[in-house]
N, CA, C and O atoms as a CHARMM CRD file, in Angstrom:
* protein
*
  336
    1    1 MET  N     23.03200  22.79000  27.25200 PROA 1      0.00000
    2    1 MET  CA    22.02200  21.80000  27.63300 PROA 1      0.00000
    3    1 MET  C     21.05800  22.43000  28.62900 PROA 1      0.00000
    4    1 MET  O     21.44200  23.28500  29.42700 PROA 1      0.00000
    5    2 ALA  N     19.82100  22.00600  28.57300 PROA 2      0.00000
    6    2 ALA  CA    18.78400  22.56200  29.44400 PROA 2      0.00000
    7    2 ALA  C     19.00700  22.14800  30.89700 PROA 2      0.00000
    8    2 ALA  O     19.56500  21.08700  31.17700 PROA 2      0.00000
    9    3 ASN  N     18.56600  22.99600  31.80300 PROA 3      0.00000
   10    3 ASN  CA    18.72200  22.72100  33.22800 PROA 3      0.00000
   11    3 ASN  C     17.42400  22.29800  33.90100 PROA 3      0.00000
   12    3 ASN  O     17.44900  21.56500  34.89000 PROA 3      0.00000
   13    4 HSD  N     16.29900  22.75100  33.38000 PROA 4      0.00000
   14    4 HSD  CA    15.02200  22.44000  34.01700 PROA 4      0.00000
   15    4 HSD  C     14.62700  20.99300  33.75000 PROA 4      0.00000
   16    4 HSD  O     14.89400  20.43900  32.68300 PROA 4      0.00000
   17    5 LYS  N     13.98700  20.40100  34.74500 PROA 5      0.00000
   18    5 LYS  CA    13.55100  19.00400  34.61100 PROA 5      0.00000
   19    5 LYS  C     12.59100  18.84100  33.43600 PROA 5      0.00000
   20    5 LYS  O     12.67500  17.88100  32.67000 PROA 5      0.00000
   21    6 SER  N     11.68700  19.79400  33.31600 PROA 6      0.00000
   22    6 SER  CA    10.69100  19.68800  32.24800 PROA 6      0.00000
   23    6 SER  C     11.34100  19.78600  30.86800 PROA 6      0.00000
   24    6 SER  O     10.91400  19.12100  29.92400 PROA 6      0.00000
   25    7 ALA  N     12.38000  20.62400  30.75800 PROA 7      0.00000
   26    7 ALA  CA    13.06800  20.76100  29.47800 PROA 7      0.00000
   27    7 ALA  C     13.83500  19.47900  29.14200 PROA 7      0.00000
   28    7 ALA  O     13.87200  19.05700  27.98600 PROA 7      0.00000
   29    8 LEU  N     14.43700  18.87300  30.14100 PROA 8      0.00000
   30    8 LEU  CA    15.15300  17.61400  29.92600 PROA 8      0.00000
   31    8 LEU  C     14.19200  16.51600  29.48500 PROA 8      0.00000
   32    8 LEU  O     14.50500  15.72200  28.59800 PROA 8      0.00000
   33    9 LYS  N     13.01200  16.48200  30.11700 PROA 9      0.00000
   34    9 LYS  CA    11.99700  15.48600  29.74900 PROA 9      0.00000
   35    9 LYS  C     11.53000  15.72200  28.30900 PROA 9      0.00000
   36    9 LYS  O     11.35600  14.77500  27.54300 PROA 9      0.00000
   37   10 ARG  N     11.33100  16.98000  27.95500 PROA 10     0.00000
   38   10 ARG  CA    10.88700  17.32400  26.60300 PROA 10     0.00000
   39   10 ARG  C     11.92400  16.86300  25.57000 PROA 10     0.00000
   40   10 ARG  O     11.56800  16.37300  24.49900 PROA 10     0.00000
   41   11 ILE  N     13.19900  17.02400  25.90200 PROA 11     0.00000
   42   11 ILE  CA    14.26800  16.58600  25.00000 PROA 11     0.00000
   43   11 ILE  C     14.20100  15.06900  24.81300 PROA 11     0.00000
   44   11 ILE  O     14.30900  14.56800  23.69400 PROA 11     0.00000
   45   12 ARG  N     14.02300  14.34500  25.91800 PROA 12     0.00000
   46   12 ARG  CA    13.93800  12.88400  25.82700 PROA 12     0.00000
   47   12 ARG  C     12.73400  12.46800  24.98400 PROA 12     0.00000
   48   12 ARG  O     12.83900  11.59700  24.12000 PROA 12     0.00000
   49   13 GLN  N     11.60600  13.09100  25.24200 PROA 13     0.00000
   50   13 GLN  CA    10.38400  12.73200  24.51600 PROA 13     0.00000
   51   13 GLN  C     10.49900  13.04200  23.02300 PROA 13     0.00000
   52   13 GLN  O     10.10700  12.23500  22.18100 PROA 13     0.00000
   53   14 SER  N     11.03500  14.20900  22.70800 PROA 14     0.00000
   54   14 SER  CA    11.12100  14.59900  21.29700 PROA 14     0.00000
   55   14 SER  C     12.09300  13.69600  20.53500 PROA 14     0.00000
   56   14 SER  O     11.88700  13.43500  19.34900 PROA 14     0.00000
   57   15 GLU  N     13.14700  13.21800  21.20000 PROA 15     0.00000
   58   15 GLU  CA    14.08300  12.30500  20.55100 PROA 15     0.00000
   59   15 GLU  C     13.40500  10.97000  20.23800 PROA 15     0.00000
   60   15 GLU  O     13.57100  10.42200  19.14800 PROA 15     0.00000
   61   16 LYS  N     12.64000  10.45200  21.20400 PROA 16     0.00000
   62   16 LYS  CA    11.90100   9.19900  20.97600 PROA 16     0.00000
   63   16 LYS  C     10.91900   9.36600  19.82200 PROA 16     0.00000
   64   16 LYS  O     10.81900   8.51000  18.94300 PROA 16     0.00000
   65   17 LYS  N     10.19700  10.48600  19.84300 PROA 17     0.00000
   66   17 LYS  CA     9.19800  10.74200  18.80600 PROA 17     0.00000
   67   17 LYS  C      9.85300  10.88600  17.43100 PROA 17     0.00000
   68   17 LYS  O      9.32200  10.40800  16.42900 PROA 17     0.00000
   69   18 ARG  N     11.01600  11.55200  17.39300 PROA 18     0.00000
   70   18 ARG  CA    11.73700  11.73800  16.13400 PROA 18     0.00000
   71   18 ARG  C     12.14700  10.39100  15.54500 PROA 18     0.00000
   72   18 ARG  O     11.99200  10.15900  14.34600 PROA 18     0.00000
   73   19 LEU  N     12.67000   9.51000  16.38800 PROA 19     0.00000
   74   19 LEU  CA    13.09600   8.19800  15.91100 PROA 19     0.00000
   75   19 LEU  C     11.91100   7.36100  15.43700 PROA 19     0.00000
   76   19 LEU  O     12.00200   6.66400  14.42700 PROA 19     0.00000
   77   20 ARG  N     10.80600   7.43100  16.16700 PROA 20     0.00000
   78   20 ARG  CA     9.60600   6.68700  15.78500 PROA 20     0.00000
   79   20 ARG  C      9.06100   7.19100  14.44500 PROA 20     0.00000
   80   20 ARG  O      8.71800   6.39700  13.56900 PROA 20     0.00000
   81   21 ASN  N      8.98600   8.52000  14.29600 PROA 21     0.00000
   82   21 ASN  CA     8.49300   9.10500  13.05100 PROA 21     0.00000
   83   21 ASN  C      9.40100   8.74700  11.88100 PROA 21     0.00000
   84   21 ASN  O      8.93300   8.48300  10.77400 PROA 21     0.00000
   85   22 ARG  N     10.69900   8.74200  12.14200 PROA 22     0.00000
   86   22 ARG  CA    11.67100   8.40300  11.11300 PROA 22     0.00000
   87   22 ARG  C     11.48300   6.96100  10.64500 PROA 22     0.00000
   88   22 ARG  O     11.55500   6.66800   9.45100 PROA 22     0.00000
   89   23 TYR  N     11.24300   6.07500  11.59600 PROA 23     0.00000
   90   23 TYR  CA    11.00900   4.66900  11.26200 PROA 23     0.00000
   91   23 TYR  C      9.76200   4.51700  10.39900 PROA 23     0.00000
   92   23 TYR  O      9.80200   3.84200   9.37000 PROA 23     0.00000
   93   24 TYR  N      8.64900   5.14300  10.80900 PROA 24     0.00000
   94   24 TYR  CA     7.40400   5.04500  10.03900 PROA 24     0.00000
   95   24 TYR  C      7.58300   5.62200   8.64300 PROA 24     0.00000
   96   24 TYR  O      7.12400   5.04100   7.65900 PROA 24     0.00000
   97   25 HSD  N      8.24900   6.76300   8.56100 PROA 25     0.00000
   98   25 HSD  CA     8.43200   7.43500   7.28000 PROA 25     0.00000
   99   25 HSD  C      9.27500   6.57800   6.33400 PROA 25     0.00000
  100   25 HSD  O      8.95900   6.45100   5.15100 PROA 25     0.00000
  101   26 LYS  N     10.33900   5.99900   6.86200 PROA 26     0.00000
  102   26 LYS  CA    11.22400   5.16500   6.04600 PROA 26     0.00000
  103   26 LYS  C     10.50400   3.90200   5.57300 PROA 26     0.00000
  104   26 LYS  O     10.66600   3.47600   4.42900 PROA 26     0.00000
  105   27 THR  N      9.70500   3.30900   6.46500 PROA 27     0.00000
  106   27 THR  CA     8.93600   2.12500   6.10700 PROA 27     0.00000
  107   27 THR  C      7.97600   2.44100   4.95600 PROA 27     0.00000
  108   27 THR  O      7.83000   1.65300   4.02200 PROA 27     0.00000
  109   28 ALA  N      7.33400   3.59000   5.03800 PROA 28     0.00000
  110   28 ALA  CA     6.38500   3.99200   3.99900 PROA 28     0.00000
  111   28 ALA  C      7.10300   4.21500   2.67000 PROA 28     0.00000
  112   28 ALA  O      6.61900   3.79200   1.62000 PROA 28     0.00000
  113   29 ARG  N      8.25200   4.87500   2.71800 PROA 29     0.00000
  114   29 ARG  CA     8.99800   5.13100   1.47800 PROA 29     0.00000
  115   29 ARG  C      9.41300   3.82100   0.81800 PROA 29     0.00000
  116   29 ARG  O      9.36600   3.69200  -0.40500 PROA 29     0.00000
  117   30 THR  N      9.82000   2.85300   1.63200 PROA 30     0.00000
  118   30 THR  CA    10.22400   1.55600   1.10100 PROA 30     0.00000
  119   30 THR  C      9.03100   0.86200   0.44100 PROA 30     0.00000
  120   30 THR  O      9.15500   0.29700  -0.64600 PROA 30     0.00000
  121   31 ALA  N      7.87400   0.90800   1.10800 PROA 31     0.00000
  122   31 ALA  CA     6.66800   0.28500   0.55300 PROA 31     0.00000
  123   31 ALA  C      6.27900   0.94100  -0.77000 PROA 31     0.00000
  124   31 ALA  O      5.88800   0.25200  -1.71200 PROA 31     0.00000
  125   32 LEU  N      6.38600   2.26300  -0.84400 PROA 32     0.00000
  126   32 LEU  CA     6.07300   2.97800  -2.08200 PROA 32     0.00000
  127   32 LEU  C      7.02500   2.56700  -3.20100 PROA 32     0.00000
  128   32 LEU  O      6.61200   2.35300  -4.34100 PROA 32     0.00000
  129   33 LYS  N      8.29600   2.46200  -2.85400 PROA 33     0.00000
  130   33 LYS  CA     9.30600   2.09600  -3.84200 PROA 33     0.00000
  131   33 LYS  C      9.05300   0.69200  -4.38900 PROA 33     0.00000
  132   33 LYS  O      9.15600   0.45600  -5.59200 PROA 33     0.00000
  133   34 VAL  N      8.72200  -0.23300  -3.49400 PROA 34     0.00000
  134   34 VAL  CA     8.44800  -1.61400  -3.90800 PROA 34     0.00000
  135   34 VAL  C      7.24400  -1.65100  -4.85200 PROA 34     0.00000
  136   34 VAL  O      7.26300  -2.34300  -5.87000 PROA 34     0.00000
  137   35 LEU  N      6.20100  -0.90200  -4.50200 PROA 35     0.00000
  138   35 LEU  CA     4.99300  -0.87700  -5.33700 PROA 35     0.00000
  139   35 LEU  C      5.27100  -0.23900  -6.69200 PROA 35     0.00000
  140   35 LEU  O      4.79000  -0.72500  -7.71500 PROA 35     0.00000
  141   36 ARG  N      6.04000   0.84200  -6.70800 PROA 36     0.00000
  142   36 ARG  CA     6.35200   1.51300  -7.98100 PROA 36     0.00000
  143   36 ARG  C      7.18300   0.62300  -8.90700 PROA 36     0.00000
  144   36 ARG  O      7.04000   0.67800 -10.12900 PROA 36     0.00000
  145   37 ASN  N      8.04600  -0.19000  -8.31600 PROA 37     0.00000
  146   37 ASN  CA     8.92900  -1.04500  -9.12600 PROA 37     0.00000
  147   37 ASN  C      8.27000  -2.36200  -9.52100 PROA 37     0.00000
  148   37 ASN  O      8.85800  -3.14500 -10.26800 PROA 37     0.00000
  149   38 GLU  N      7.07400  -2.61200  -9.03800 PROA 38     0.00000
  150   38 GLU  CA     6.36600  -3.85500  -9.34600 PROA 38     0.00000
  151   38 GLU  C      5.94800  -3.86800 -10.81700 PROA 38     0.00000
  152   38 GLU  O      5.37400  -2.90200 -11.31900 PROA 38     0.00000
  153   39 GLU  N      6.24100  -4.96600 -11.49200 PROA 39     0.00000
  154   39 GLU  CA     5.92300  -5.09800 -12.91900 PROA 39     0.00000
  155   39 GLU  C      4.60700  -5.84300 -13.13400 PROA 39     0.00000
  156   39 GLU  O      3.90000  -5.59400 -14.11000 PROA 39     0.00000
  157   40 ASP  N      4.28400  -6.75100 -12.22800 PROA 40     0.00000
  158   40 ASP  CA     3.10100  -7.60300 -12.35800 PROA 40     0.00000
  159   40 ASP  C      1.87000  -6.87800 -11.82100 PROA 40     0.00000
  160   40 ASP  O      1.85700  -6.42000 -10.67800 PROA 40     0.00000
  161   41 LYS  N      0.84200  -6.77800 -12.65200 PROA 41     0.00000
  162   41 LYS  CA    -0.35800  -6.03200 -12.25700 PROA 41     0.00000
  163   41 LYS  C     -1.07800  -6.69200 -11.08300 PROA 41     0.00000
  164   41 LYS  O     -1.56200  -6.00100 -10.18600 PROA 41     0.00000
  165   42 LYS  N     -1.15100  -8.00900 -11.08400 PROA 42     0.00000
  166   42 LYS  CA    -1.86200  -8.71700 -10.01400 PROA 42     0.00000
  167   42 LYS  C     -1.18600  -8.48500  -8.65900 PROA 42     0.00000
  168   42 LYS  O     -1.85400  -8.20800  -7.66300 PROA 42     0.00000
  169   43 ALA  N      0.13600  -8.60000  -8.63600 PROA 43     0.00000
  170   43 ALA  CA     0.88200  -8.38400  -7.38800 PROA 43     0.00000
  171   43 ALA  C      0.75400  -6.93600  -6.92500 PROA 43     0.00000
  172   43 ALA  O      0.60500  -6.66100  -5.73500 PROA 43     0.00000
  173   44 ALA  N      0.81300  -6.02200  -7.88000 PROA 44     0.00000
  174   44 ALA  CA     0.68900  -4.60000  -7.55200 PROA 44     0.00000
  175   44 ALA  C     -0.70400  -4.29400  -7.00500 PROA 44     0.00000
  176   44 ALA  O     -0.84800  -3.50900  -6.06800 PROA 44     0.00000
  177   45 ALA  N     -1.72400  -4.91100  -7.58600 PROA 45     0.00000
  178   45 ALA  CA    -3.09700  -4.69500  -7.12100 PROA 45     0.00000
  179   45 ALA  C     -3.29300  -5.24000  -5.71600 PROA 45     0.00000
  180   45 ALA  O     -4.10300  -4.71100  -4.95500 PROA 45     0.00000
  181   46 GLU  N     -2.56200  -6.29100  -5.36200 PROA 46     0.00000
  182   46 GLU  CA    -2.63400  -6.83600  -4.00200 PROA 46     0.00000
  183   46 GLU  C     -1.93100  -5.91800  -3.00700 PROA 46     0.00000
  184   46 GLU  O     -2.37900  -5.77100  -1.87000 PROA 46     0.00000
  185   47 GLN  N     -0.84100  -5.30900  -3.42900 PROA 47     0.00000
  186   47 GLN  CA    -0.06300  -4.43900  -2.54000 PROA 47     0.00000
  187   47 GLN  C     -0.71600  -3.07800  -2.32900 PROA 47     0.00000
  188   47 GLN  O     -0.55800  -2.46900  -1.27100 PROA 47     0.00000
  189   48 LEU  N     -1.43900  -2.60600  -3.32300 PROA 48     0.00000
  190   48 LEU  CA    -1.99100  -1.24600  -3.28400 PROA 48     0.00000
  191   48 LEU  C     -2.82900  -0.95600  -2.03300 PROA 48     0.00000
  192   48 LEU  O     -2.59600   0.07200  -1.39800 PROA 48     0.00000
  193   49 PRO  N     -3.79000  -1.80300  -1.64300 PROA 49     0.00000
  194   49 PRO  CA    -4.57900  -1.48600  -0.43900 PROA 49     0.00000
  195   49 PRO  C     -3.72900  -1.41000   0.82800 PROA 49     0.00000
  196   49 PRO  O     -4.01800  -0.61900   1.72600 PROA 49     0.00000
  197   50 LYS  N     -2.68700  -2.22900   0.89900 PROA 50     0.00000
  198   50 LYS  CA    -1.80500  -2.20300   2.07000 PROA 50     0.00000
  199   50 LYS  C     -1.04700  -0.88700   2.14500 PROA 50     0.00000
  200   50 LYS  O     -0.90700  -0.30200   3.21800 PROA 50     0.00000
  201   51 VAL  N     -0.56100  -0.42600   0.99900 PROA 51     0.00000
  202   51 VAL  CA     0.19300   0.82900   0.96100 PROA 51     0.00000
  203   51 VAL  C     -0.73800   2.00800   1.26300 PROA 51     0.00000
  204   51 VAL  O     -0.35700   2.93300   1.98000 PROA 51     0.00000
  205   52 ILE  N     -1.93800   1.97200   0.72600 PROA 52     0.00000
  206   52 ILE  CA    -2.90900   3.03900   0.98600 PROA 52     0.00000
  207   52 ILE  C     -3.24000   3.09300   2.47900 PROA 52     0.00000
  208   52 ILE  O     -3.33100   4.17200   3.06300 PROA 52     0.00000
  209   53 SER  N     -3.41400   1.93700   3.07800 PROA 53     0.00000
  210   53 SER  CA    -3.68100   1.87100   4.51400 PROA 53     0.00000
  211   53 SER  C     -2.51500   2.44500   5.31700 PROA 53     0.00000
  212   53 SER  O     -2.71600   3.16900   6.29200 PROA 53     0.00000
  213   54 LEU  N     -1.30600   2.11500   4.89700 PROA 54     0.00000
  214   54 LEU  CA    -0.10900   2.62500   5.56000 PROA 54     0.00000
  215   54 LEU  C     -0.05100   4.14800   5.48400 PROA 54     0.00000
  216   54 LEU  O      0.27400   4.80900   6.47000 PROA 54     0.00000
  217   55 LEU  N     -0.36500   4.69900   4.32100 PROA 55     0.00000
  218   55 LEU  CA    -0.37400   6.15700   4.15400 PROA 55     0.00000
  219   55 LEU  C     -1.42500   6.81000   5.04300 PROA 55     0.00000
  220   55 LEU  O     -1.18000   7.85600   5.64300 PROA 55     0.00000
  221   56 ASP  N     -2.60000   6.18200   5.12300 PROA 56     0.00000
  222   56 ASP  CA    -3.66300   6.72600   5.96800 PROA 56     0.00000
  223   56 ASP  C     -3.24600   6.73800   7.43900 PROA 56     0.00000
  224   56 ASP  O     -3.57400   7.66900   8.17400 PROA 56     0.00000
  225   57 LYS  N     -2.52800   5.71200   7.85800 PROA 57     0.00000
  226   57 LYS  CA    -2.03800   5.65900   9.24000 PROA 57     0.00000
  227   57 LYS  C     -1.01100   6.75900   9.50800 PROA 57     0.00000
  228   57 LYS  O     -0.98400   7.34400  10.59100 PROA 57     0.00000
  229   58 LEU  N     -0.16700   7.03400   8.51000 PROA 58     0.00000
  230   58 LEU  CA     0.81700   8.10500   8.67100 PROA 58     0.00000
  231   58 LEU  C      0.14100   9.46600   8.79700 PROA 58     0.00000
  232   58 LEU  O      0.59600  10.32700   9.55100 PROA 58     0.00000
  233   59 VAL  N     -0.94100   9.65200   8.05700 PROA 59     0.00000
  234   59 VAL  CA    -1.69600  10.90100   8.15600 PROA 59     0.00000
  235   59 VAL  C     -2.31000  11.01900   9.54600 PROA 59     0.00000
  236   59 VAL  O     -2.28100  12.08600  10.16000 PROA 59     0.00000
  237   60 LYS  N     -2.85600   9.93100  10.02800 PROA 60     0.00000
  238   60 LYS  CA    -3.49100   9.92200  11.33900 PROA 60     0.00000
  239   60 LYS  C     -2.48700  10.26800  12.44500 PROA 60     0.00000
  240   60 LYS  O     -2.83500  10.90300  13.44000 PROA 60     0.00000
  241   61 LYS  N     -1.22400   9.83500  12.25000 PROA 61     0.00000
  242   61 LYS  CA    -0.17900  10.09500  13.25300 PROA 61     0.00000
  243   61 LYS  C      0.56100  11.41000  12.98600 PROA 61     0.00000
  244   61 LYS  O      1.56000  11.70300  13.64300 PROA 61     0.00000
  245   62 ASN  N      0.07600  12.19700  12.03200 PROA 62     0.00000
  246   62 ASN  CA     0.67700  13.49000  11.67900 PROA 62     0.00000
  247   62 ASN  C      2.13400  13.36900  11.22600 PROA 62     0.00000
  248   62 ASN  O      2.95000  14.24400  11.51500 PROA 62     0.00000
  249   63 ILE  N      2.45200  12.30100  10.52800 PROA 63     0.00000
  250   63 ILE  CA     3.81100  12.13300  10.01100 PROA 63     0.00000
  251   63 ILE  C      3.90400  12.71500   8.60800 PROA 63     0.00000
  252   63 ILE  O      4.92400  13.29900   8.24100 PROA 63     0.00000
  253   64 ILE  N      2.84000  12.55700   7.82200 PROA 64     0.00000
  254   64 ILE  CA     2.77100  13.23500   6.53000 PROA 64     0.00000
  255   64 ILE  C      1.44500  13.98500   6.45600 PROA 64     0.00000
  256   64 ILE  O      0.50500  13.68200   7.18900 PROA 64     0.00000
  257   65 HSD  N      1.38600  14.95900   5.56600 PROA 65     0.00000
  258   65 HSD  CA     0.17800  15.77300   5.41000 PROA 65     0.00000
  259   65 HSD  C     -0.88000  14.99300   4.62300 PROA 65     0.00000
  260   65 HSD  O     -0.55000  14.17000   3.76900 PROA 65     0.00000
  261   66 LYS  N     -2.13200  15.25800   4.91600 PROA 66     0.00000
  262   66 LYS  CA    -3.21400  14.50600   4.26800 PROA 66     0.00000
  263   66 LYS  C     -3.25100  14.72400   2.75600 PROA 66     0.00000
  264   66 LYS  O     -3.60300  13.81100   2.00900 PROA 66     0.00000
  265   67 ASN  N     -2.89300  15.92200   2.30000 PROA 67     0.00000
  266   67 ASN  CA    -2.89000  16.17200   0.85700 PROA 67     0.00000
  267   67 ASN  C     -1.77200  15.40700   0.16400 PROA 67     0.00000
  268   67 ASN  O     -1.94100  14.93000  -0.95800 PROA 67     0.00000
  269   68 LYS  N     -0.63300  15.29300   0.83300 PROA 68     0.00000
  270   68 LYS  CA     0.47300  14.51700   0.27100 PROA 68     0.00000
  271   68 LYS  C      0.06400  13.05400   0.14100 PROA 68     0.00000
  272   68 LYS  O      0.34500  12.40800  -0.86900 PROA 68     0.00000
  273   69 ALA  N     -0.59800  12.54300   1.16500 PROA 69     0.00000
  274   69 ALA  CA    -1.06500  11.15800   1.11900 PROA 69     0.00000
  275   69 ALA  C     -2.06500  10.97100  -0.01100 PROA 69     0.00000
  276   69 ALA  O     -2.02200   9.97100  -0.72700 PROA 69     0.00000
  277   70 ALA  N     -2.96000  11.93200  -0.17000 PROA 70     0.00000
  278   70 ALA  CA    -3.95800  11.84700  -1.24000 PROA 70     0.00000
  279   70 ALA  C     -3.27600  11.84300  -2.60800 PROA 70     0.00000
  280   70 ALA  O     -3.65600  11.07500  -3.49300 PROA 70     0.00000
  281   71 ASN  N     -2.26700  12.70100  -2.78100 PROA 71     0.00000
  282   71 ASN  CA    -1.53800  12.74700  -4.04900 PROA 71     0.00000
  283   71 ASN  C     -0.82300  11.42500  -4.31600 PROA 71     0.00000
  284   71 ASN  O     -0.85500  10.91100  -5.43400 PROA 71     0.00000
  285   72 LEU  N     -0.17900  10.88000  -3.28900 PROA 72     0.00000
  286   72 LEU  CA     0.53200   9.61600  -3.44800 PROA 72     0.00000
  287   72 LEU  C     -0.43400   8.48500  -3.79700 PROA 72     0.00000
  288   72 LEU  O     -0.15300   7.67600  -4.68200 PROA 72     0.00000
  289   73 LYS  N     -1.56300   8.42800  -3.10600 PROA 73     0.00000
  290   73 LYS  CA    -2.54600   7.37300  -3.37000 PROA 73     0.00000
  291   73 LYS  C     -3.06500   7.47400  -4.80000 PROA 73     0.00000
  292   73 LYS  O     -3.23100   6.46000  -5.47800 PROA 73     0.00000
  293   74 SER  N     -3.31900   8.68700  -5.25200 PROA 74     0.00000
  294   74 SER  CA    -3.80800   8.89500  -6.60800 PROA 74     0.00000
  295   74 SER  C     -2.78200   8.43100  -7.64400 PROA 74     0.00000
  296   74 SER  O     -3.12000   7.72200  -8.59200 PROA 74     0.00000
  297   75 LYS  N     -1.52700   8.84000  -7.45000 PROA 75     0.00000
  298   75 LYS  CA    -0.47500   8.46900  -8.40200 PROA 75     0.00000
  299   75 LYS  C     -0.24700   6.96100  -8.42000 PROA 75     0.00000
  300   75 LYS  O     -0.04900   6.36900  -9.48100 PROA 75     0.00000
  301   76 LEU  N     -0.27600   6.34000  -7.23400 PROA 76     0.00000
  302   76 LEU  CA    -0.06400   4.89600  -7.16800 PROA 76     0.00000
  303   76 LEU  C     -1.19800   4.13100  -7.83600 PROA 76     0.00000
  304   76 LEU  O     -0.96900   3.13400  -8.52200 PROA 76     0.00000
  305   77 THR  N     -2.41900   4.60400  -7.62900 PROA 77     0.00000
  306   77 THR  CA    -3.58200   3.95600  -8.24500 PROA 77     0.00000
  307   77 THR  C     -3.49200   4.05400  -9.76600 PROA 77     0.00000
  308   77 THR  O     -3.74800   3.08400 -10.47900 PROA 77     0.00000
  309   78 LYS  N     -3.12600   5.23900 -10.25000 PROA 78     0.00000
  310   78 LYS  CA    -2.94300   5.40800 -11.69900 PROA 78     0.00000
  311   78 LYS  C     -1.86600   4.46900 -12.21400 PROA 78     0.00000
  312   78 LYS  O     -2.02300   3.85500 -13.26900 PROA 78     0.00000
  313   79 HSD  N     -0.77900   4.35700 -11.47500 PROA 79     0.00000
  314   79 HSD  CA     0.33400   3.49700 -11.87500 PROA 79     0.00000
  315   79 HSD  C     -0.10000   2.03900 -11.97300 PROA 79     0.00000
  316   79 HSD  O      0.22400   1.34500 -12.93700 PROA 79     0.00000
  317   80 VAL  N     -0.83800   1.58400 -10.96000 PROA 80     0.00000
  318   80 VAL  CA    -1.29400   0.18500 -10.93700 PROA 80     0.00000
  319   80 VAL  C     -2.27700  -0.08100 -12.07400 PROA 80     0.00000
  320   80 VAL  O     -2.22900  -1.13300 -12.71300 PROA 80     0.00000
  321   81 ASN  N     -3.16700   0.87900 -12.32200 PROA 81     0.00000
  322   81 ASN  CA    -4.14300   0.69100 -13.39700 PROA 81     0.00000
  323   81 ASN  C     -3.49800   0.70000 -14.77300 PROA 81     0.00000
  324   81 ASN  O     -4.01700   0.09500 -15.71100 PROA 81     0.00000
  325   82 LYS  N     -2.37000   1.38300 -14.89400 PROA 82     0.00000
  326   82 LYS  CA    -1.68400   1.48100 -16.16900 PROA 82     0.00000
  327   82 LYS  C     -0.87500   0.22100 -16.50500 PROA 82     0.00000
  328   82 LYS  O     -0.54200  -0.01800 -17.66600 PROA 82     0.00000
  329   83 LEU  N     -0.56600  -0.57200 -15.48800 PROA 83     0.00000
  330   83 LEU  CA     0.21100  -1.78500 -15.74000 PROA 83     0.00000
  331   83 LEU  C     -0.55900  -2.75100 -16.63600 PROA 83     0.00000
  332   83 LEU  O     -1.78400  -2.84800 -16.56700 PROA 83     0.00000
  333   84 ALA  N      0.18500  -3.46100 -17.47400 PROA 84     0.00000
  334   84 ALA  CA    -0.47900  -4.37900 -18.41400 PROA 84     0.00000
  335   84 ALA  C     -0.48600  -5.80700 -17.88700 PROA 84     0.00000
  336   84 ALA  O     -1.00300  -6.70700 -18.54900 PROA 84     0.00000
């Protein structure tokens, strides 16, 4: 275990940040899963902007990479448009 005060503080901060990032990431994965499993086009079209917004927020907080978010948004949009 670290002895310096600054190292101890860094450990505390990184643990808080890890838990927060984990929560955001898990929330996003759940939202993606719900949208992918949606059968109704109208409901899926309503959910899509919310999920896209969530992905953009994750990019802003450096939780996921911007290209990954772009790929996910593209695939989800294609999925929603393909629904009958």
